[in-house]
C-alpha positions as CSV (number, residue, x, y, z in Angstrom):
1,X,12.2,-13.4,-29.5
2,X,12.2,-12.3,-25.8
3,X,14.4,-13.7,-23.1
4,X,13.3,-13.8,-19.4
5,X,15.0,-14.9,-16.3
6,X,12.7,-16.6,-13.8
7,X,13.0,-17.5,-10.2
8,X,11.5,-20.7,-8.8
9,X,11.2,-20.8,-5.0
10,X,10.4,-24.2,-3.4
11,X,7.5,-23.7,-1.0
12,X,7.5,-25.4,2.5
13,X,4.0,-26.8,1.8
14,X,5.1,-28.1,-1.6
15,X,5.2,-26.8,-5.1
16,X,7.1,-23.8,-6.6
17,X,6.3,-20.1,-6.6
18,X,7.6,-18.5,-9.8
19,X,8.6,-14.8,-10.2
20,X,9.7,-13.0,-13.4
21,X,11.7,-10.1,-12.0
22,X,11.7,-8.0,-15.2
23,X,7.9,-8.2,-15.4
24,X,6.6,-6.7,-12.1
25,X,3.7,-8.6,-10.7
26,X,4.2,-11.6,-13.1
27,X,3.9,-14.4,-10.6
28,X,2.6,-17.9,-10.9
29,X,2.8,-21.4,-9.2
30,X,3.4,-25.0,-10.2
31,X,3.1,-28.3,-8.3
32,X,6.5,-29.4,-9.7
33,X,9.3,-27.8,-11.7
34,X,7.9,-28.8,-15.1
35,X,4.5,-27.4,-14.2
36,X,6.1,-24.3,-12.8
37,X,8.0,-23.7,-16.0
38,X,4.9,-24.2,-18.2
39,X,2.9,-21.9,-16.0
40,X,5.7,-19.3,-16.2
41,X,5.7,-19.4,-20.0
42,X,1.9,-18.9,-20.0
43,X,2.1,-16.1,-17.5
44,X,4.8,-14.3,-19.5
45,X,2.9,-14.7,-22.8
46,X,-0.2,-13.2,-21.2
47,X,1.8,-10.4,-19.6
48,X,3.4,-9.5,-23.0
49,X,0.0,-9.6,-24.7
50,X,-1.3,-7.1,-22.2
51,X,1.6,-4.8,-22.7
52,X,1.2,-4.9,-26.4
53,X,-2.6,-4.2,-26.1
54,X,-1.6,-1.1,-24.1
55,X,1.1,0.0,-26.5
56,X,3.7,-0.2,-23.8
57,X,7.4,-1.2,-24.1
58,X,8.1,-4.9,-23.6
59,X,11.1,-5.4,-21.3
60,X,13.3,-8.4,-21.7
61,X,16.5,-9.9,-20.2
62,X,18.4,-10.6,-23.3
63,X,21.2,-8.1,-22.3
64,X,21.2,-9.1,-18.6
65,X,23.9,-11.3,-17.1
66,X,23.1,-13.2,-13.9
67,X,25.4,-14.9,-11.5
68,X,24.9,-16.6,-8.2
69,X,27.5,-16.1,-5.5
70,X,27.8,-18.3,-2.4
71,X,29.2,-16.6,0.6
72,X,30.3,-18.2,3.9
73,X,28.9,-16.6,7.0
74,X,31.4,-14.4,8.8
């Protein structure tokens, strides 16, 4: 099992852009959060399949901690 952190960014024109930081170039889009998550899963699966076909190492985020910090402007 692989673990991936994904970033969903709400777009001004609507929908969500999805980025998988540990898989460079793994980007997708969804009209809403549910669709964006489904598209991310599909994009990750295809990315991993391509890495396997090339015999490359498959990165994953299972040992990565992530925090969000909120800072007030100075």
